C-alpha positions as CSV (number, residue, x, y, z in Angstrom):
1,M,-19.2,-20.5,49.6
2,S,-19.2,-17.6,46.9
3,K,-16.4,-17.9,44.3
4,D,-14.1,-14.9,43.8
5,Y,-13.7,-15.0,39.9
6,Y,-10.9,-12.5,40.0
7,D,-9.0,-14.5,42.5
8,I,-9.7,-17.7,40.3
9,L,-7.9,-15.8,37.4
10,G,-5.3,-14.3,39.5
11,V,-6.0,-10.6,38.5
12,D,-7.0,-7.5,40.3
13,K,-10.4,-6.4,40.2
14,K,-9.3,-3.3,38.0
15,A,-7.7,-5.6,35.5
16,D,-8.7,-4.6,31.8
17,A,-9.9,-6.9,29.1
18,D,-6.3,-7.6,27.8
19,E,-5.0,-8.5,31.4
20,L,-8.2,-10.9,31.8
21,K,-7.5,-12.6,28.6
22,K,-3.8,-12.9,29.0
23,A,-4.3,-14.4,32.5
24,Y,-7.2,-16.9,31.2
25,R,-5.1,-18.0,28.2
26,K,-2.1,-18.9,30.4
27,L,-4.1,-20.9,33.1
28,A,-6.4,-22.4,30.5
29,L,-3.6,-24.0,28.6
30,K,-2.0,-24.9,31.9
31,Y,-5.0,-26.9,33.3
32,H,-6.3,-28.1,29.8
33,P,-7.5,-31.8,30.5
34,D,-5.5,-33.1,27.4
35,Q,-2.3,-31.8,29.1
36,N,-3.2,-33.1,32.4
37,K,-4.6,-36.7,31.9
38,D,-3.2,-38.0,35.2
39,N,-4.6,-35.1,37.4
40,P,-8.4,-35.5,37.9
41,E,-8.5,-32.0,39.5
42,A,-7.5,-30.4,36.1
43,E,-11.0,-30.7,34.4
44,A,-12.7,-29.2,37.5
45,K,-10.2,-26.2,37.5
46,F,-10.5,-25.9,33.8
47,K,-14.3,-25.5,34.2
48,E,-13.9,-23.1,36.9
49,L,-11.6,-20.9,34.8
50,N,-14.2,-20.9,32.0
51,E,-16.9,-20.0,34.4
52,A,-14.8,-17.1,35.6
53,Y,-13.6,-15.7,32.3
54,D,-17.3,-16.0,30.7
55,I,-18.4,-13.6,33.3
56,L,-15.7,-11.3,33.6
57,K,-15.1,-10.7,29.8
58,D,-18.6,-9.5,29.3
59,P,-19.0,-6.0,30.5
60,Q,-22.6,-6.4,31.6
61,K,-22.1,-9.8,33.4
62,R,-19.0,-8.3,35.0
63,S,-20.9,-5.3,36.4
64,A,-23.8,-7.6,37.6
65,Y,-21.2,-9.7,39.4
66,D,-19.3,-6.7,41.0
67,Q,-22.6,-5.5,42.5
68,Y,-24.3,-8.7,43.5
69,G,-21.4,-11.4,43.3
70,E,-22.2,-15.0,42.2
71,A,-25.8,-14.6,43.2
72,A,-26.5,-12.5,40.1
73,F,-26.2,-15.6,38.0
74,S,-27.7,-18.2,40.6
75,G,-31.3,-17.6,39.6
76,G,-32.2,-16.0,42.9
77,M,-32.4,-12.5,41.7
78,G,-33.8,-10.6,38.8
79,G,-30.2,-10.2,37.2
80,P,-28.9,-11.7,34.1
81,G,-29.3,-15.2,35.2
82,G,-32.3,-14.7,37.4
83,P,-36.1,-15.1,36.7
84,G,-36.2,-12.4,34.3
85,G,-32.7,-12.5,33.0
86,G,-32.7,-14.8,30.1
87,G,-31.9,-18.1,31.8
88,F,-28.0,-17.7,31.6
89,N,-26.2,-20.4,33.5
90,P,-22.5,-20.0,33.7
91,R,-22.1,-23.6,34.7
92,D,-23.5,-25.0,31.6
93,F,-20.1,-26.0,29.9
94,S,-21.3,-27.9,26.9
95,G,-18.2,-27.5,24.7
96,F,-16.9,-24.4,26.6
97,G,-17.4,-22.5,23.4
98,S,-18.4,-19.1,24.9
99,A,-15.2,-18.6,26.9
100,F,-12.7,-20.7,25.3
101,S,-13.3,-19.4,21.8
102,D,-11.3,-16.2,22.7
103,I,-8.1,-18.2,22.7
104,F,-9.3,-20.9,20.1
105,E,-7.9,-18.7,17.3
106,D,-4.4,-18.6,19.0
107,M,-4.3,-22.3,19.3
108,F,-6.0,-23.7,16.1
109,G,-6.1,-20.7,13.9
110,G,-10.0,-20.8,13.2
111,G,-13.3,-20.0,15.1
112,M,-15.6,-22.5,16.7
113,G,-18.6,-21.7,15.1
114,G,-20.3,-20.1,11.9
115,G,-22.5,-21.3,9.3
116,R,-22.1,-21.4,5.6
117,N,-21.8,-18.2,3.4
118,N,-22.6,-19.2,0.0
119,G,-24.5,-15.9,-1.1
120,P,-23.1,-13.2,-3.2
121,A,-19.9,-11.6,-1.9
122,R,-17.9,-8.5,-2.8
123,G,-14.8,-9.0,-4.8
124,A,-11.5,-8.2,-3.4
125,D,-9.8,-4.9,-3.8
126,M,-6.6,-4.8,-5.7
127,Q,-3.6,-2.2,-5.7
128,F,-0.9,-1.6,-8.4
129,T,1.9,0.7,-8.7
130,M,2.3,3.3,-11.3
131,E,5.6,5.1,-11.7
132,I,5.4,8.6,-13.5
133,S,7.9,11.3,-14.0
134,L,8.2,14.5,-11.9
135,E,7.0,16.5,-14.9
136,D,3.8,14.4,-15.1
137,A,3.2,14.9,-11.4
138,F,3.5,18.6,-12.1
139,K,1.2,18.7,-15.2
140,G,-1.0,15.8,-14.5
141,K,-2.1,13.4,-17.2
142,D,-4.3,10.6,-18.5
143,A,-2.5,7.5,-18.5
144,K,-3.3,3.9,-19.4
145,M,-2.3,0.8,-17.5
146,K,-2.7,-2.8,-18.0
147,V,-3.5,-4.8,-15.0
148,P,-4.3,-8.6,-14.4
149,S,-7.8,-9.2,-12.9
150,V,-10.4,-11.6,-12.1
151,E,-13.7,-10.8,-13.9
152,K,-17.1,-12.4,-13.9
153,C,-17.4,-15.2,-16.5
154,S,-19.4,-13.8,-19.2
155,K,-20.6,-17.3,-20.2
156,C,-22.3,-18.5,-17.1
157,K,-22.9,-14.9,-15.7
158,G,-20.8,-15.7,-12.5
159,T,-22.9,-18.7,-11.4
160,G,-20.1,-21.2,-12.2
161,S,-22.9,-23.6,-13.5
162,K,-23.3,-24.5,-17.4
163,S,-27.0,-24.9,-16.7
164,S,-29.6,-23.3,-14.4
165,G,-30.0,-26.4,-12.3
166,G,-26.2,-27.4,-12.5
167,S,-25.6,-27.5,-8.6
168,Q,-26.9,-29.7,-5.6
169,T,-26.7,-29.7,-2.0
170,C,-23.3,-30.9,-0.7
171,T,-23.8,-34.4,0.8
172,T,-20.6,-34.1,2.9
173,C,-21.9,-31.2,5.2
174,D,-25.7,-31.4,4.1
175,G,-25.7,-28.1,3.0
176,R,-24.3,-26.5,6.0
177,G,-21.0,-25.6,4.7
178,R,-19.4,-26.8,7.9
179,V,-18.1,-29.9,9.2
180,R,-17.4,-30.9,12.6
181,A,-14.1,-32.9,13.9
182,Q,-13.0,-34.1,17.2
183,Q,-9.8,-32.6,18.6
184,G,-8.9,-34.0,22.0
185,F,-11.2,-32.4,24.5
186,F,-13.0,-30.0,21.7
187,T,-15.3,-30.5,18.8
188,V,-14.0,-28.1,16.0
189,E,-15.9,-26.7,13.4
190,R,-14.3,-26.1,9.9
191,A,-15.2,-25.2,6.3
192,C,-16.3,-28.1,4.5
193,P,-13.5,-29.6,2.4
194,T,-15.8,-30.7,-0.3
195,C,-17.8,-27.6,-1.0
196,H,-15.2,-25.4,0.7
197,G,-18.1,-23.8,2.9
198,E,-20.5,-23.2,0.0
199,G,-23.1,-25.7,1.1
200,E,-23.5,-26.9,-2.6
201,V,-21.5,-28.5,-5.4
202,I,-21.6,-27.6,-9.0
203,T,-22.4,-30.9,-10.9
204,D,-22.4,-29.2,-14.3
205,P,-19.5,-26.7,-14.3
206,C,-19.2,-24.1,-16.8
207,E,-16.4,-24.9,-19.3
208,A,-15.2,-21.3,-19.6
209,C,-14.4,-20.8,-15.9
210,N,-14.3,-24.4,-14.7
211,G,-17.1,-23.8,-12.4
212,Q,-15.5,-20.9,-10.6
213,G,-17.8,-18.2,-11.9
214,R,-14.9,-15.9,-12.6
215,V,-11.8,-15.8,-15.1
216,R,-8.6,-14.2,-15.1
217,K,-8.1,-11.6,-17.7
218,E,-5.8,-8.7,-18.5
219,K,-7.6,-5.3,-18.9
220,T,-6.6,-1.8,-19.9
221,L,-7.6,1.0,-17.5
222,Q,-7.8,4.9,-18.0
223,V,-6.2,6.5,-15.0
224,N,-6.6,10.3,-14.4
225,I,-3.5,11.6,-12.5
226,P,-4.3,15.1,-11.1
227,S,-1.5,17.8,-11.2
228,G,0.5,18.2,-8.1
229,I,0.1,14.5,-6.9
230,D,2.8,13.4,-4.6
231,Q,4.6,10.1,-4.0
232,G,2.6,7.5,-2.1
233,R,-0.7,8.9,-3.1
234,R,-3.7,6.5,-4.0
235,I,-6.0,6.9,-6.9
236,R,-9.1,4.8,-6.4
237,L,-11.1,3.2,-9.4
238,A,-14.5,2.1,-8.0
239,G,-15.5,-1.3,-9.2
240,E,-12.3,-2.1,-11.1
241,G,-11.1,-4.8,-8.7
242,E,-11.7,-8.5,-8.5
243,A,-15.3,-9.6,-9.7
244,G,-17.7,-10.4,-6.9
245,H,-18.5,-14.0,-5.8
246,K,-21.9,-15.3,-7.1
247,G,-23.0,-12.0,-8.7
248,G,-21.7,-9.9,-5.8
249,P,-20.3,-6.5,-6.5
250,S,-16.7,-6.0,-7.8
251,G,-13.9,-4.5,-5.5
252,D,-12.2,-1.3,-6.1
253,L,-8.8,-1.0,-7.6
254,Y,-6.1,1.5,-6.1
255,V,-3.3,2.8,-8.1
256,L,-0.3,3.7,-5.9
257,I,1.7,6.5,-7.3
258,G,5.4,6.4,-7.5
259,I,7.5,9.3,-8.7
260,K,10.9,8.6,-10.5
261,P,14.0,10.4,-9.4
262,H,14.7,13.5,-11.4
263,K,18.3,14.3,-12.6
264,F,17.8,18.0,-11.6
265,F,15.2,18.5,-9.0
266,K,14.6,17.1,-5.5
267,R,11.0,17.5,-4.2
268,E,9.9,18.4,-0.8
269,G,6.2,18.9,-0.6
270,S,5.3,21.6,-3.3
271,D,8.7,23.1,-3.3
272,L,11.6,22.0,-5.5
273,Y,15.6,22.2,-4.9
274,C,18.0,22.4,-7.4
275,R,21.9,22.2,-6.9
276,V,23.7,24.5,-9.3
277,P,27.5,24.4,-9.7
278,V,29.1,27.9,-10.1
279,P,32.8,28.5,-11.1
280,M,34.8,29.9,-8.3
281,T,35.6,33.1,-10.4
282,K,31.9,33.8,-10.9
283,A,31.1,33.3,-7.4
284,A,33.8,35.7,-6.5
285,M,33.1,38.4,-8.9
286,G,29.4,37.8,-9.3
287,G,27.3,37.2,-12.4
288,S,24.3,35.1,-13.5
289,V,23.3,31.7,-14.4
290,E,20.5,30.1,-16.3
291,V,18.7,27.2,-14.5
292,P,16.0,24.8,-15.8
293,T,12.4,25.0,-14.4
294,I,9.9,22.2,-14.0
295,E,7.5,23.4,-16.8
296,G,10.6,23.1,-19.3
297,T,11.6,26.7,-19.6
298,R,14.8,28.5,-18.3
299,A,15.1,31.0,-15.5
300,G,17.9,33.4,-14.8
301,V,19.5,33.9,-11.4
302,K,21.7,36.6,-10.4
303,I,24.6,35.5,-8.3
304,P,26.1,38.3,-6.2
305,A,29.9,38.7,-5.6
306,G,31.1,36.5,-2.8
307,T,28.6,33.9,-3.1
308,Q,29.4,31.0,-1.0
309,T,28.8,27.2,-1.4
310,G,25.4,26.3,0.3
311,Q,23.8,29.6,-0.2
312,Q,20.2,29.4,-1.5
313,F,18.2,31.6,-3.7
314,R,14.4,31.4,-4.1
315,L,12.3,31.6,-7.2
316,K,8.9,32.2,-6.0
317,G,6.2,30.3,-7.7
318,K,8.4,28.1,-9.8
319,G,7.9,25.0,-7.7
320,M,5.3,22.2,-8.2
321,T,1.5,22.6,-8.5
322,V,-0.3,22.3,-5.3
323,L,-2.8,19.3,-5.4
324,R,-6.3,20.6,-6.2
325,S,-5.3,24.2,-6.1
326,S,-4.2,26.9,-8.6
327,Q,-1.2,27.7,-6.4
328,R,2.4,26.6,-6.9
329,G,5.3,26.2,-4.4
330,D,8.7,27.8,-4.8
331,M,12.0,26.6,-6.3
332,Y,15.3,26.9,-4.4
333,I,18.7,27.3,-6.1
334,E,21.4,26.0,-3.9
335,I,24.8,27.1,-5.0
336,F,28.1,24.8,-5.0
337,V,31.1,26.8,-5.6
338,E,33.4,24.7,-7.8
339,T,37.2,24.9,-7.7
340,P,39.2,24.5,-10.8
341,K,41.2,21.4,-11.5
342,N,44.0,20.6,-14.1
343,L,45.6,24.1,-14.0
344,D,48.4,24.5,-16.5
345,K,51.7,26.5,-15.5
346,K,50.5,29.9,-16.4
347,Q,47.2,29.5,-14.7
348,K,49.0,28.2,-11.6
349,S,51.1,31.3,-11.6
350,L,48.2,33.6,-11.9
351,M,46.5,31.9,-9.0
352,T,49.6,32.1,-6.8
353,E,49.8,35.8,-7.6
354,L,46.2,36.3,-6.7
355,D,46.7,34.5,-3.6
356,E,49.6,36.5,-2.4
357,T,47.6,39.7,-3.4
358,L,44.7,38.6,-1.3
359,A,46.8,37.7,1.6
360,K,48.5,41.0,1.8
361,S,45.2,43.0,1.7
362,G,43.2,40.5,4.1
363,K,39.5,40.4,4.8
364,H,38.6,38.3,1.9
365,Y,37.9,34.9,3.5
366,D,35.6,35.5,6.5
367,E,35.4,31.7,7.2
368,S,39.2,30.7,6.9
369,E,40.4,33.8,8.6
370,G,38.0,33.5,11.5
371,F,38.8,29.9,11.9
372,F,42.5,30.2,11.9
373,Q,42.3,33.1,14.2
374,K,40.3,31.0,16.8
375,V,43.1,28.3,16.3
376,K,45.8,30.9,17.3
377,D,43.7,32.0,20.3
378,L,43.5,28.4,21.4
379,W,47.2,27.8,21.1
380,S,47.8,30.9,23.1
381,D,45.6,30.0,25.8
382,L,47.3,26.5,26.0
383,K,50.8,28.2,26.2
384,E,49.6,30.3,28.9
385,S,48.1,27.6,31.0
């Protein structure tokens, strides 16, 4: 009787790869022979699950199964398992490596196969943060930074060996770089603990690097910071990362830019914002104020009479440099009207007189007069209702 692989895994025929894997993982763990030592049917069920998942996880095998069913793999057709199909037999379960490797990493944290990898390998990339001022971000600069690094040992030229013949094949793994160990129902492959997956051991290690082929050093790098750079940008220094393994190329070093808070300006893209306090009298009568600019000069801003807190005035082209451009953003002055404090007797008397004069003539405070008129209207409505 033909098997329904979808039914075995308990999924719909339209199930995607994630649904298949999730269903398989759940059932494989449930029927694993190590978890069902007193259930002789568990092993058969476990094999059946592997057979089903091994077919359905592969798009080509799944397509053949959807068209021809189990017969596509029985050797009676010209499909993937037939006379011209490469001899695939889903019932060959020696080790269950093909299907069960999909959940093996979740269970044991490693793969089931792989050989040694003892050739040259690229060094790791590195990243360091450099904090600069807003002025430096505006103008750009050439900066120097010291970074800890791993460099190729100059004495052994990265080989780790004191002499040219100072290494031999690892006897623990016979040069394979991998060793096998039995874990319950499975044979698991891991990196050789003696040679750490290299397949060979250094018998005459270099004294300068202790056979590692690389040494730790601090180096000074020149970093070109372009004008207009923003917070969070990265500058790549090719080949300045960790030295490669066994003569491999070095990785890259990335400089992550951080910008220190400024005592006057707040940056938003290429625009700058500056909060400027203005005395109540100047805001009422009008006048002008001088404000700093990012290039270190001063700019005059005219304050019209009746200026209120929160009003903004734009200084066009006085903002930040735009990265890789000759253009500049704008600078916005945000006004904060400051009320005087610590008045003496005479000043209080003058303020009282001013307040009475303003109250008599009216139409001087748009916000407060409008607000209190709305309050009066609200109270009137409440009394009427």
